[in-house]
Biotite code that builds the C-alpha atoms (Angstrom):
import biotite.structure as struc

atoms = struc.array([
    struc.Atom([-6.370, 159.114, 132.570], chain_id="A", res_id=1, res_name="MET", atom_name="CA", element="C"),
    struc.Atom([-3.631, 158.541, 135.344], chain_id="A", res_id=2, res_name="SER", atom_name="CA", element="C"),
    struc.Atom([-3.210, 155.009, 134.119], chain_id="A", res_id=3, res_name="GLY", atom_name="CA", element="C"),
    struc.Atom([-6.846, 154.157, 134.257], chain_id="A", res_id=4, res_name="HIS", atom_name="CA", element="C"),
    struc.Atom([-9.241, 153.921, 131.353], chain_id="A", res_id=5, res_name="ILE", atom_name="CA", element="C"),
    struc.Atom([-12.321, 153.513, 133.875], chain_id="A", res_id=6, res_name="ILE", atom_name="CA", element="C"),
    struc.Atom([-12.654, 155.468, 137.080], chain_id="A", res_id=7, res_name="GLN", atom_name="CA", element="C"),
    struc.Atom([-15.608, 155.311, 139.019], chain_id="A", res_id=8, res_name="LEU", atom_name="CA", element="C"),
    struc.Atom([-16.104, 157.169, 142.386], chain_id="A", res_id=9, res_name="LYS", atom_name="CA", element="C"),
    struc.Atom([-18.847, 156.710, 144.707], chain_id="A", res_id=10, res_name="ASP", atom_name="CA", element="C"),
    struc.Atom([-21.324, 156.113, 141.898], chain_id="A", res_id=11, res_name="VAL", atom_name="CA", element="C"),
    struc.Atom([-25.092, 155.685, 143.185], chain_id="A", res_id=12, res_name="LYS", atom_name="CA", element="C"),
    struc.Atom([-28.244, 155.424, 141.314], chain_id="A", res_id=13, res_name="LEU", atom_name="CA", element="C"),
    struc.Atom([-31.799, 155.502, 142.724], chain_id="A", res_id=14, res_name="SER", atom_name="CA", element="C"),
    struc.Atom([-35.049, 155.135, 140.590], chain_id="A", res_id=15, res_name="LEU", atom_name="CA", element="C"),
    struc.Atom([-38.481, 155.851, 141.778], chain_id="A", res_id=16, res_name="PRO", atom_name="CA", element="C"),
    struc.Atom([-40.892, 152.971, 142.325], chain_id="A", res_id=17, res_name="SER", atom_name="CA", element="C"),
    struc.Atom([-44.290, 152.382, 143.599], chain_id="A", res_id=18, res_name="HIS", atom_name="CA", element="C"),
    struc.Atom([-42.788, 151.447, 147.009], chain_id="A", res_id=19, res_name="ALA", atom_name="CA", element="C"),
    struc.Atom([-40.627, 154.568, 147.121], chain_id="A", res_id=20, res_name="GLY", atom_name="CA", element="C"),
    struc.Atom([-36.867, 154.937, 145.923], chain_id="A", res_id=21, res_name="GLN", atom_name="CA", element="C"),
    struc.Atom([-34.881, 151.794, 145.072], chain_id="A", res_id=22, res_name="VAL", atom_name="CA", element="C"),
    struc.Atom([-31.281, 152.137, 145.416], chain_id="A", res_id=23, res_name="ASN", atom_name="CA", element="C"),
    struc.Atom([-29.725, 150.149, 142.540], chain_id="A", res_id=24, res_name="ILE", atom_name="CA", element="C"),
    struc.Atom([-26.009, 151.238, 143.002], chain_id="A", res_id=25, res_name="LEU", atom_name="CA", element="C"),
    struc.Atom([-25.270, 152.484, 146.343], chain_id="A", res_id=26, res_name="ARG", atom_name="CA", element="C"),
    struc.Atom([-21.671, 153.732, 146.112], chain_id="A", res_id=27, res_name="GLY", atom_name="CA", element="C"),
    struc.Atom([-19.305, 152.050, 143.448], chain_id="A", res_id=28, res_name="ILE", atom_name="CA", element="C"),
    struc.Atom([-15.716, 152.926, 143.087], chain_id="A", res_id=29, res_name="SER", atom_name="CA", element="C"),
    struc.Atom([-13.743, 150.940, 140.664], chain_id="A", res_id=30, res_name="LEU", atom_name="CA", element="C"),
    struc.Atom([-10.637, 151.467, 138.626], chain_id="A", res_id=31, res_name="ASP", atom_name="CA", element="C"),
    struc.Atom([-9.948, 149.509, 135.466], chain_id="A", res_id=32, res_name="VAL", atom_name="CA", element="C"),
    struc.Atom([-6.598, 149.713, 133.767], chain_id="A", res_id=33, res_name="GLN", atom_name="CA", element="C"),
    struc.Atom([-6.279, 149.832, 129.850], chain_id="A", res_id=34, res_name="PRO", atom_name="CA", element="C"),
    struc.Atom([-6.185, 146.483, 128.173], chain_id="A", res_id=35, res_name="GLY", atom_name="CA", element="C"),
    struc.Atom([-7.511, 144.780, 131.543], chain_id="A", res_id=36, res_name="GLU", atom_name="CA", element="C"),
    struc.Atom([-10.407, 142.235, 131.397], chain_id="A", res_id=37, res_name="ALA", atom_name="CA", element="C"),
    struc.Atom([-12.605, 142.587, 134.345], chain_id="A", res_id=38, res_name="ALA", atom_name="CA", element="C"),
    struc.Atom([-15.390, 139.958, 135.077], chain_id="A", res_id=39, res_name="GLY", atom_name="CA", element="C"),
    struc.Atom([-18.574, 141.233, 136.831], chain_id="A", res_id=40, res_name="LEU", atom_name="CA", element="C"),
    struc.Atom([-20.467, 138.494, 138.794], chain_id="A", res_id=41, res_name="VAL", atom_name="CA", element="C"),
    struc.Atom([-23.357, 138.601, 141.511], chain_id="A", res_id=42, res_name="GLY", atom_name="CA", element="C"),
    struc.Atom([-26.694, 137.539, 141.988], chain_id="A", res_id=43, res_name="PRO", atom_name="CA", element="C"),
    struc.Atom([-29.734, 138.885, 139.838], chain_id="A", res_id=44, res_name="SER", atom_name="CA", element="C"),
    struc.Atom([-30.440, 142.418, 141.153], chain_id="A", res_id=45, res_name="GLY", atom_name="CA", element="C"),
    struc.Atom([-27.002, 143.146, 142.444], chain_id="A", res_id=46, res_name="SER", atom_name="CA", element="C"),
    struc.Atom([-26.518, 146.016, 139.985], chain_id="A", res_id=47, res_name="GLY", atom_name="CA", element="C"),
    struc.Atom([-24.252, 144.513, 137.340], chain_id="A", res_id=48, res_name="LYS", atom_name="CA", element="C"),
    struc.Atom([-26.341, 145.407, 134.213], chain_id="A", res_id=49, res_name="SER", atom_name="CA", element="C"),
    struc.Atom([-27.110, 148.839, 135.638], chain_id="A", res_id=50, res_name="THR", atom_name="CA", element="C"),
    struc.Atom([-23.306, 149.466, 136.396], chain_id="A", res_id=51, res_name="LEU", atom_name="CA", element="C"),
    struc.Atom([-22.754, 148.615, 132.657], chain_id="A", res_id=52, res_name="LEU", atom_name="CA", element="C"),
    struc.Atom([-25.423, 150.904, 131.416], chain_id="A", res_id=53, res_name="MET", atom_name="CA", element="C"),
    struc.Atom([-23.680, 153.750, 133.560], chain_id="A", res_id=54, res_name="VAL", atom_name="CA", element="C"),
    struc.Atom([-20.411, 152.864, 131.821], chain_id="A", res_id=55, res_name="LEU", atom_name="CA", element="C"),
    struc.Atom([-21.815, 153.205, 128.588], chain_id="A", res_id=56, res_name="ALA", atom_name="CA", element="C"),
    struc.Atom([-23.422, 156.569, 129.310], chain_id="A", res_id=57, res_name="GLY", atom_name="CA", element="C"),
    struc.Atom([-26.825, 154.840, 128.763], chain_id="A", res_id=58, res_name="LEU", atom_name="CA", element="C"),
    struc.Atom([-27.885, 155.541, 132.214], chain_id="A", res_id=59, res_name="GLU", atom_name="CA", element="C"),
    struc.Atom([-27.175, 158.487, 134.386], chain_id="A", res_id=60, res_name="ARG", atom_name="CA", element="C"),
    struc.Atom([-26.172, 158.112, 137.896], chain_id="A", res_id=61, res_name="PRO", atom_name="CA", element="C"),
    struc.Atom([-27.805, 159.878, 140.806], chain_id="A", res_id=62, res_name="SER", atom_name="CA", element="C"),
    struc.Atom([-24.328, 161.041, 141.967], chain_id="A", res_id=63, res_name="SER", atom_name="CA", element="C"),
    struc.Atom([-20.734, 160.119, 141.685], chain_id="A", res_id=64, res_name="GLY", atom_name="CA", element="C"),
    struc.Atom([-18.187, 160.475, 139.184], chain_id="A", res_id=65, res_name="SER", atom_name="CA", element="C"),
    struc.Atom([-17.876, 158.441, 135.986], chain_id="A", res_id=66, res_name="ILE", atom_name="CA", element="C"),
    struc.Atom([-14.545, 159.014, 134.097], chain_id="A", res_id=67, res_name="LYS", atom_name="CA", element="C"),
    struc.Atom([-14.317, 156.654, 130.828], chain_id="A", res_id=68, res_name="VAL", atom_name="CA", element="C"),
    struc.Atom([-11.488, 156.987, 128.354], chain_id="A", res_id=69, res_name="ALA", atom_name="CA", element="C"),
    struc.Atom([-10.521, 160.532, 129.713], chain_id="A", res_id=70, res_name="GLY", atom_name="CA", element="C"),
    struc.Atom([-14.212, 161.884, 129.706], chain_id="A", res_id=71, res_name="GLU", atom_name="CA", element="C"),
    struc.Atom([-16.364, 162.714, 132.686], chain_id="A", res_id=72, res_name="GLU", atom_name="CA", element="C"),
    struc.Atom([-19.534, 161.392, 131.595], chain_id="A", res_id=73, res_name="LEU", atom_name="CA", element="C"),
    struc.Atom([-21.703, 163.068, 134.042], chain_id="A", res_id=74, res_name="THR", atom_name="CA", element="C"),
    struc.Atom([-21.290, 166.536, 132.360], chain_id="A", res_id=75, res_name="GLY", atom_name="CA", element="C"),
    struc.Atom([-22.015, 165.134, 128.755], chain_id="A", res_id=76, res_name="LEU", atom_name="CA", element="C"),
    struc.Atom([-25.206, 166.097, 126.984], chain_id="A", res_id=77, res_name="SER", atom_name="CA", element="C"),
    struc.Atom([-27.328, 163.093, 125.312], chain_id="A", res_id=78, res_name="GLU", atom_name="CA", element="C"),
    struc.Atom([-25.558, 163.990, 122.220], chain_id="A", res_id=79, res_name="ASP", atom_name="CA", element="C"),
    struc.Atom([-22.230, 164.195, 123.714], chain_id="A", res_id=80, res_name="GLY", atom_name="CA", element="C"),
    struc.Atom([-22.720, 160.646, 125.270], chain_id="A", res_id=81, res_name="LEU", atom_name="CA", element="C"),
    struc.Atom([-23.884, 159.312, 121.852], chain_id="A", res_id=82, res_name="ALA", atom_name="CA", element="C"),
    struc.Atom([-20.392, 160.733, 120.188], chain_id="A", res_id=83, res_name="ARG", atom_name="CA", element="C"),
    struc.Atom([-18.662, 159.323, 123.175], chain_id="A", res_id=84, res_name="PHE", atom_name="CA", element="C"),
    struc.Atom([-20.190, 155.769, 122.560], chain_id="A", res_id=85, res_name="ARG", atom_name="CA", element="C"),
    struc.Atom([-19.289, 155.844, 118.870], chain_id="A", res_id=86, res_name="ARG", atom_name="CA", element="C"),
    struc.Atom([-15.778, 156.750, 119.397], chain_id="A", res_id=87, res_name="GLN", atom_name="CA", element="C"),
    struc.Atom([-14.923, 154.644, 122.340], chain_id="A", res_id=88, res_name="HIS", atom_name="CA", element="C"),
    struc.Atom([-17.275, 151.996, 123.296], chain_id="A", res_id=89, res_name="ILE", atom_name="CA", element="C"),
    struc.Atom([-18.562, 148.571, 121.931], chain_id="A", res_id=90, res_name="GLY", atom_name="CA", element="C"),
    struc.Atom([-21.379, 146.666, 123.355], chain_id="A", res_id=91, res_name="ILE", atom_name="CA", element="C"),
    struc.Atom([-22.480, 142.930, 123.100], chain_id="A", res_id=92, res_name="VAL", atom_name="CA", element="C"),
    struc.Atom([-25.938, 142.262, 124.557], chain_id="A", res_id=93, res_name="PHE", atom_name="CA", element="C"),
    struc.Atom([-27.461, 138.978, 125.725], chain_id="A", res_id=94, res_name="GLN", atom_name="CA", element="C"),
    struc.Atom([-30.129, 139.430, 123.030], chain_id="A", res_id=95, res_name="SER", atom_name="CA", element="C"),
    struc.Atom([-28.102, 140.423, 120.123], chain_id="A", res_id=96, res_name="PHE", atom_name="CA", element="C"),
    struc.Atom([-30.072, 143.675, 119.127], chain_id="A", res_id=97, res_name="HIS", atom_name="CA", element="C"),
    struc.Atom([-29.676, 143.214, 115.308], chain_id="A", res_id=98, res_name="LEU", atom_name="CA", element="C"),
    struc.Atom([-31.840, 145.035, 112.979], chain_id="A", res_id=99, res_name="VAL", atom_name="CA", element="C"),
    struc.Atom([-33.950, 142.236, 111.374], chain_id="A", res_id=100, res_name="PRO", atom_name="CA", element="C"),
    struc.Atom([-34.428, 144.065, 108.021], chain_id="A", res_id=101, res_name="THR", atom_name="CA", element="C"),
    struc.Atom([-30.716, 144.431, 107.497], chain_id="A", res_id=102, res_name="MET", atom_name="CA", element="C"),
    struc.Atom([-28.179, 141.831, 106.466], chain_id="A", res_id=103, res_name="THR", atom_name="CA", element="C"),
    struc.Atom([-25.271, 140.731, 108.556], chain_id="A", res_id=104, res_name="ALA", atom_name="CA", element="C"),
    struc.Atom([-23.081, 143.032, 106.488], chain_id="A", res_id=105, res_name="LEU", atom_name="CA", element="C"),
    struc.Atom([-25.328, 145.854, 106.731], chain_id="A", res_id=106, res_name="GLU", atom_name="CA", element="C"),
    struc.Atom([-25.731, 145.399, 110.664], chain_id="A", res_id=107, res_name="ASN", atom_name="CA", element="C"),
    struc.Atom([-22.050, 145.845, 111.111], chain_id="A", res_id=108, res_name="VAL", atom_name="CA", element="C"),
    struc.Atom([-21.312, 148.615, 108.438], chain_id="A", res_id=109, res_name="ALA", atom_name="CA", element="C"),
    struc.Atom([-24.292, 150.849, 109.016], chain_id="A", res_id=110, res_name="ILE", atom_name="CA", element="C"),
    struc.Atom([-23.021, 152.030, 112.625], chain_id="A", res_id=111, res_name="PRO", atom_name="CA", element="C"),
    struc.Atom([-19.584, 152.601, 110.991], chain_id="A", res_id=112, res_name="LEU", atom_name="CA", element="C"),
    struc.Atom([-21.268, 154.767, 108.270], chain_id="A", res_id=113, res_name="GLU", atom_name="CA", element="C"),
    struc.Atom([-22.968, 156.939, 110.757], chain_id="A", res_id=114, res_name="PHE", atom_name="CA", element="C"),
    struc.Atom([-19.495, 157.404, 112.373], chain_id="A", res_id=115, res_name="ALA", atom_name="CA", element="C"),
    struc.Atom([-18.139, 158.715, 109.240], chain_id="A", res_id=116, res_name="GLY", atom_name="CA", element="C"),
    struc.Atom([-15.925, 155.811, 108.183], chain_id="A", res_id=117, res_name="ARG", atom_name="CA", element="C"),
    struc.Atom([-15.694, 155.815, 104.379], chain_id="A", res_id=118, res_name="LYS", atom_name="CA", element="C"),
    struc.Atom([-14.517, 152.393, 104.621], chain_id="A", res_id=119, res_name="ASP", atom_name="CA", element="C"),
    struc.Atom([-17.656, 150.953, 106.380], chain_id="A", res_id=120, res_name="ALA", atom_name="CA", element="C"),
    struc.Atom([-18.548, 147.993, 104.186], chain_id="A", res_id=121, res_name="PHE", atom_name="CA", element="C"),
    struc.Atom([-15.046, 146.979, 103.397], chain_id="A", res_id=122, res_name="GLU", atom_name="CA", element="C"),
    struc.Atom([-14.335, 147.149, 107.395], chain_id="A", res_id=123, res_name="ARG", atom_name="CA", element="C"),
    struc.Atom([-17.726, 145.263, 108.249], chain_id="A", res_id=124, res_name="ALA", atom_name="CA", element="C"),
    struc.Atom([-16.690, 142.443, 105.831], chain_id="A", res_id=125, res_name="GLU", atom_name="CA", element="C"),
    struc.Atom([-13.322, 142.033, 107.149], chain_id="A", res_id=126, res_name="ASP", atom_name="CA", element="C"),
    struc.Atom([-14.697, 141.765, 110.805], chain_id="A", res_id=127, res_name="GLU", atom_name="CA", element="C"),
    struc.Atom([-17.351, 139.171, 109.940], chain_id="A", res_id=128, res_name="LEU", atom_name="CA", element="C"),
    struc.Atom([-14.442, 137.208, 108.140], chain_id="A", res_id=129, res_name="GLN", atom_name="CA", element="C"),
    struc.Atom([-12.709, 137.591, 111.573], chain_id="A", res_id=130, res_name="GLN", atom_name="CA", element="C"),
    struc.Atom([-15.622, 136.068, 113.247], chain_id="A", res_id=131, res_name="VAL", atom_name="CA", element="C"),
    struc.Atom([-16.096, 133.131, 110.677], chain_id="A", res_id=132, res_name="GLY", atom_name="CA", element="C"),
    struc.Atom([-18.997, 134.507, 108.954], chain_id="A", res_id=133, res_name="LEU", atom_name="CA", element="C"),
    struc.Atom([-17.482, 135.634, 105.631], chain_id="A", res_id=134, res_name="GLY", atom_name="CA", element="C"),
    struc.Atom([-20.039, 133.281, 103.911], chain_id="A", res_id=135, res_name="HIS", atom_name="CA", element="C"),
    struc.Atom([-23.145, 134.783, 105.721], chain_id="A", res_id=136, res_name="ARG", atom_name="CA", element="C"),
    struc.Atom([-22.619, 138.310, 104.656], chain_id="A", res_id=137, res_name="LEU", atom_name="CA", element="C"),
    struc.Atom([-26.008, 138.727, 102.862], chain_id="A", res_id=138, res_name="ASP", atom_name="CA", element="C"),
    struc.Atom([-28.302, 136.649, 105.351], chain_id="A", res_id=139, res_name="HIS", atom_name="CA", element="C"),
    struc.Atom([-30.606, 138.299, 107.637], chain_id="A", res_id=140, res_name="TYR", atom_name="CA", element="C"),
    struc.Atom([-30.774, 137.686, 111.339], chain_id="A", res_id=141, res_name="PRO", atom_name="CA", element="C"),
    struc.Atom([-33.724, 135.618, 110.867], chain_id="A", res_id=142, res_name="GLY", atom_name="CA", element="C"),
    struc.Atom([-31.669, 133.272, 108.660], chain_id="A", res_id=143, res_name="GLN", atom_name="CA", element="C"),
    struc.Atom([-28.906, 133.037, 111.138], chain_id="A", res_id=144, res_name="LEU", atom_name="CA", element="C"),
    struc.Atom([-28.453, 130.865, 114.144], chain_id="A", res_id=145, res_name="SER", atom_name="CA", element="C"),
    struc.Atom([-28.292, 132.321, 117.625], chain_id="A", res_id=146, res_name="GLY", atom_name="CA", element="C"),
    struc.Atom([-24.641, 131.699, 117.788], chain_id="A", res_id=147, res_name="GLY", atom_name="CA", element="C"),
    struc.Atom([-24.266, 133.396, 114.386], chain_id="A", res_id=148, res_name="GLU", atom_name="CA", element="C"),
    struc.Atom([-26.455, 136.442, 115.332], chain_id="A", res_id=149, res_name="GLN", atom_name="CA", element="C"),
    struc.Atom([-24.116, 136.830, 118.256], chain_id="A", res_id=150, res_name="GLN", atom_name="CA", element="C"),
    struc.Atom([-20.914, 136.551, 116.232], chain_id="A", res_id=151, res_name="ARG", atom_name="CA", element="C"),
    struc.Atom([-22.470, 139.370, 113.976], chain_id="A", res_id=152, res_name="VAL", atom_name="CA", element="C"),
    struc.Atom([-23.311, 141.567, 117.217], chain_id="A", res_id=153, res_name="ALA", atom_name="CA", element="C"),
    struc.Atom([-19.542, 140.885, 118.279], chain_id="A", res_id=154, res_name="LEU", atom_name="CA", element="C"),
    struc.Atom([-18.263, 141.780, 114.891], chain_id="A", res_id=155, res_name="ALA", atom_name="CA", element="C"),
    struc.Atom([-20.266, 145.146, 115.174], chain_id="A", res_id=156, res_name="ARG", atom_name="CA", element="C"),
    struc.Atom([-19.062, 146.043, 118.699], chain_id="A", res_id=157, res_name="ALA", atom_name="CA", element="C"),
    struc.Atom([-15.401, 145.711, 117.668], chain_id="A", res_id=158, res_name="VAL", atom_name="CA", element="C"),
    struc.Atom([-15.497, 147.096, 114.083], chain_id="A", res_id=159, res_name="ALA", atom_name="CA", element="C"),
    struc.Atom([-14.846, 150.456, 115.232], chain_id="A", res_id=160, res_name="GLY", atom_name="CA", element="C"),
    struc.Atom([-11.837, 149.407, 117.088], chain_id="A", res_id=161, res_name="ASP", atom_name="CA", element="C"),
    struc.Atom([-13.266, 150.628, 120.429], chain_id="A", res_id=162, res_name="PRO", atom_name="CA", element="C"),
    struc.Atom([-11.065, 151.165, 123.459], chain_id="A", res_id=163, res_name="GLU", atom_name="CA", element="C"),
    struc.Atom([-13.530, 149.534, 125.708], chain_id="A", res_id=164, res_name="ILE", atom_name="CA", element="C"),
    struc.Atom([-15.831, 146.537, 124.909], chain_id="A", res_id=165, res_name="LEU", atom_name="CA", element="C"),
    struc.Atom([-18.736, 146.049, 127.331], chain_id="A", res_id=166, res_name="LEU", atom_name="CA", element="C"),
    struc.Atom([-20.457, 142.509, 127.226], chain_id="A", res_id=167, res_name="ALA", atom_name="CA", element="C"),
    struc.Atom([-23.786, 141.961, 129.196], chain_id="A", res_id=168, res_name="ASP", atom_name="CA", element="C"),
    struc.Atom([-24.177, 138.066, 129.555], chain_id="A", res_id=169, res_name="GLU", atom_name="CA", element="C"),
    struc.Atom([-23.255, 137.547, 125.841], chain_id="A", res_id=170, res_name="PRO", atom_name="CA", element="C"),
    struc.Atom([-23.868, 133.755, 126.127], chain_id="A", res_id=171, res_name="THR", atom_name="CA", element="C"),
    struc.Atom([-27.056, 133.988, 128.042], chain_id="A", res_id=172, res_name="GLY", atom_name="CA", element="C"),
    struc.Atom([-29.200, 133.000, 125.192], chain_id="A", res_id=173, res_name="ASN", atom_name="CA", element="C"),
    struc.Atom([-26.866, 130.249, 123.809], chain_id="A", res_id=174, res_name="LEU", atom_name="CA", element="C"),
    struc.Atom([-26.163, 126.534, 124.515], chain_id="A", res_id=175, res_name="ASP", atom_name="CA", element="C"),
    struc.Atom([-22.985, 125.708, 126.233], chain_id="A", res_id=176, res_name="GLN", atom_name="CA", element="C"),
    struc.Atom([-20.999, 124.668, 123.091], chain_id="A", res_id=177, res_name="THR", atom_name="CA", element="C"),
    struc.Atom([-22.113, 127.713, 121.198], chain_id="A", res_id=178, res_name="THR", atom_name="CA", element="C"),
    struc.Atom([-21.569, 129.931, 124.131], chain_id="A", res_id=179, res_name="GLY", atom_name="CA", element="C"),
    struc.Atom([-17.977, 128.406, 124.688], chain_id="A", res_id=180, res_name="ASP", atom_name="CA", element="C"),
    struc.Atom([-17.152, 129.368, 121.047], chain_id="A", res_id=181, res_name="SER", atom_name="CA", element="C"),
    struc.Atom([-18.549, 133.007, 121.550], chain_id="A", res_id=182, res_name="ILE", atom_name="CA", element="C"),
    struc.Atom([-16.429, 133.469, 124.575], chain_id="A", res_id=183, res_name="ILE", atom_name="CA", element="C"),
    struc.Atom([-13.235, 132.034, 123.111], chain_id="A", res_id=184, res_name="SER", atom_name="CA", element="C"),
    struc.Atom([-13.720, 134.228, 120.237], chain_id="A", res_id=185, res_name="LEU", atom_name="CA", element="C"),
    struc.Atom([-14.520, 137.416, 122.306], chain_id="A", res_id=186, res_name="MET", atom_name="CA", element="C"),
    struc.Atom([-11.372, 136.871, 124.382], chain_id="A", res_id=187, res_name="PHE", atom_name="CA", element="C"),
    struc.Atom([-9.340, 136.411, 121.252], chain_id="A", res_id=188, res_name="ASP", atom_name="CA", element="C"),
    struc.Atom([-10.423, 139.778, 119.866], chain_id="A", res_id=189, res_name="LEU", atom_name="CA", element="C"),
    struc.Atom([-9.862, 141.348, 123.220], chain_id="A", res_id=190, res_name="HIS", atom_name="CA", element="C"),
    struc.Atom([-6.151, 139.955, 123.148], chain_id="A", res_id=191, res_name="ALA", atom_name="CA", element="C"),
    struc.Atom([-5.663, 140.944, 119.556], chain_id="A", res_id=192, res_name="ARG", atom_name="CA", element="C"),
    struc.Atom([-6.978, 144.322, 119.652], chain_id="A", res_id=193, res_name="LYS", atom_name="CA", element="C"),
    struc.Atom([-5.900, 145.036, 123.185], chain_id="A", res_id=194, res_name="ASN", atom_name="CA", element="C"),
    struc.Atom([-9.335, 146.098, 124.026], chain_id="A", res_id=195, res_name="THR", atom_name="CA", element="C"),
    struc.Atom([-10.261, 146.793, 127.609], chain_id="A", res_id=196, res_name="THR", atom_name="CA", element="C"),
    struc.Atom([-12.991, 144.279, 128.389], chain_id="A", res_id=197, res_name="LEU", atom_name="CA", element="C"),
    struc.Atom([-15.685, 144.699, 131.072], chain_id="A", res_id=198, res_name="VAL", atom_name="CA", element="C"),
    struc.Atom([-17.822, 141.215, 131.045], chain_id="A", res_id=199, res_name="LEU", atom_name="CA", element="C"),
    struc.Atom([-20.867, 140.543, 133.109], chain_id="A", res_id=200, res_name="ILE", atom_name="CA", element="C"),
    struc.Atom([-21.606, 136.831, 133.584], chain_id="A", res_id=201, res_name="THR", atom_name="CA", element="C"),
    struc.Atom([-23.341, 134.575, 136.271], chain_id="A", res_id=202, res_name="HIS", atom_name="CA", element="C"),
    struc.Atom([-20.572, 131.930, 135.417], chain_id="A", res_id=203, res_name="ASP", atom_name="CA", element="C"),
    struc.Atom([-17.902, 132.013, 138.024], chain_id="A", res_id=204, res_name="GLU", atom_name="CA", element="C"),
    struc.Atom([-15.573, 129.927, 135.958], chain_id="A", res_id=205, res_name="ALA", atom_name="CA", element="C"),
    struc.Atom([-15.898, 132.455, 133.041], chain_id="A", res_id=206, res_name="LEU", atom_name="CA", element="C"),
    struc.Atom([-15.230, 135.485, 135.220], chain_id="A", res_id=207, res_name="ALA", atom_name="CA", element="C"),
    struc.Atom([-12.004, 133.801, 136.411], chain_id="A", res_id=208, res_name="GLU", atom_name="CA", element="C"),
    struc.Atom([-10.776, 133.931, 132.951], chain_id="A", res_id=209, res_name="ARG", atom_name="CA", element="C"),
    struc.Atom([-10.441, 137.789, 133.425], chain_id="A", res_id=210, res_name="CYS", atom_name="CA", element="C"),
    struc.Atom([-7.615, 139.512, 135.065], chain_id="A", res_id=211, res_name="HIS", atom_name="CA", element="C"),
    struc.Atom([-9.908, 140.448, 138.070], chain_id="A", res_id=212, res_name="ARG", atom_name="CA", element="C"),
    struc.Atom([-13.269, 139.375, 139.165], chain_id="A", res_id=213, res_name="VAL", atom_name="CA", element="C"),
    struc.Atom([-15.503, 141.988, 140.758], chain_id="A", res_id=214, res_name="VAL", atom_name="CA", element="C"),
    struc.Atom([-18.252, 140.573, 142.871], chain_id="A", res_id=215, res_name="ARG", atom_name="CA", element="C"),
    struc.Atom([-21.388, 142.783, 143.564], chain_id="A", res_id=216, res_name="LEU", atom_name="CA", element="C"),
    struc.Atom([-24.259, 142.433, 145.984], chain_id="A", res_id=217, res_name="ARG", atom_name="CA", element="C"),
    struc.Atom([-27.034, 144.942, 146.669], chain_id="A", res_id=218, res_name="ASP", atom_name="CA", element="C"),
    struc.Atom([-25.564, 147.571, 144.644], chain_id="A", res_id=219, res_name="GLY", atom_name="CA", element="C"),
    struc.Atom([-22.157, 147.532, 146.237], chain_id="A", res_id=220, res_name="LEU", atom_name="CA", element="C"),
    struc.Atom([-18.770, 145.937, 145.655], chain_id="A", res_id=221, res_name="ILE", atom_name="CA", element="C"),
    struc.Atom([-18.453, 142.827, 147.639], chain_id="A", res_id=222, res_name="GLU", atom_name="CA", element="C"),
    struc.Atom([-15.086, 141.903, 146.757], chain_id="A", res_id=223, res_name="SER", atom_name="CA", element="C"),
    struc.Atom([-12.287, 142.157, 144.054], chain_id="A", res_id=224, res_name="ILE", atom_name="CA", element="C"),
    struc.Atom([-10.038, 139.238, 143.409], chain_id="A", res_id=225, res_name="SER", atom_name="CA", element="C"),
    struc.Atom([-7.381, 138.189, 140.837], chain_id="A", res_id=226, res_name="GLU", atom_name="CA", element="C"),
    struc.Atom([-8.529, 135.969, 137.918], chain_id="A", res_id=227, res_name="GLY", atom_name="CA", element="C"),
    struc.Atom([-6.740, 133.373, 136.100], chain_id="A", res_id=228, res_name="MET", atom_name="CA", element="C"),
    struc.Atom([-6.385, 134.622, 132.505], chain_id="A", res_id=229, res_name="PRO", atom_name="CA", element="C"),
    struc.Atom([-5.242, 132.211, 129.889], chain_id="A", res_id=230, res_name="ALA", atom_name="CA", element="C"),
])
């Protein structure tokens, strides 16, 4: 990987619309080191979430090279991309994306079972303990607060020990106090597991907690600066 776990070279993505082609990413080149925390900031429509989707193999670019954890994603099939995500990527979304008919324990364990982990439920219980939800294992998402649901989502994202954790506005649906606790937990897990973290946020102060701050505007990287990690 030449010392980089993420390597983007001139990544472009255009989508059709009624008004013609919309250029969402217009030539993104970025390298991220293993274990680094990178904060992505920029106004709405700057391409942050699309860039995260491209990194996860959930959106295919129009052109350019995307090498993540040693895999060139542009050459993988849909099945190959799914296997790649299971092996290397954890994702935390703003809106939790929990299965409402599954308990907290099942929401974390079932993806591990799909990945072939024989200790899926034991591992899931341990991760839920780590995020302070050992007493909520049998509760359904509708019985949990927003902060508790995001803790379940975070436990699910890291339970498979992914090399890379992608977080898209993980506190966007939470109040300030709850959001702060989720962020502290996320950075703690990042440090403890030495996971590479790519964090999208509108909060400049939060982005500054990362090793580097990447500012996007109009589908391009406007600047990259050093952060102030704790």
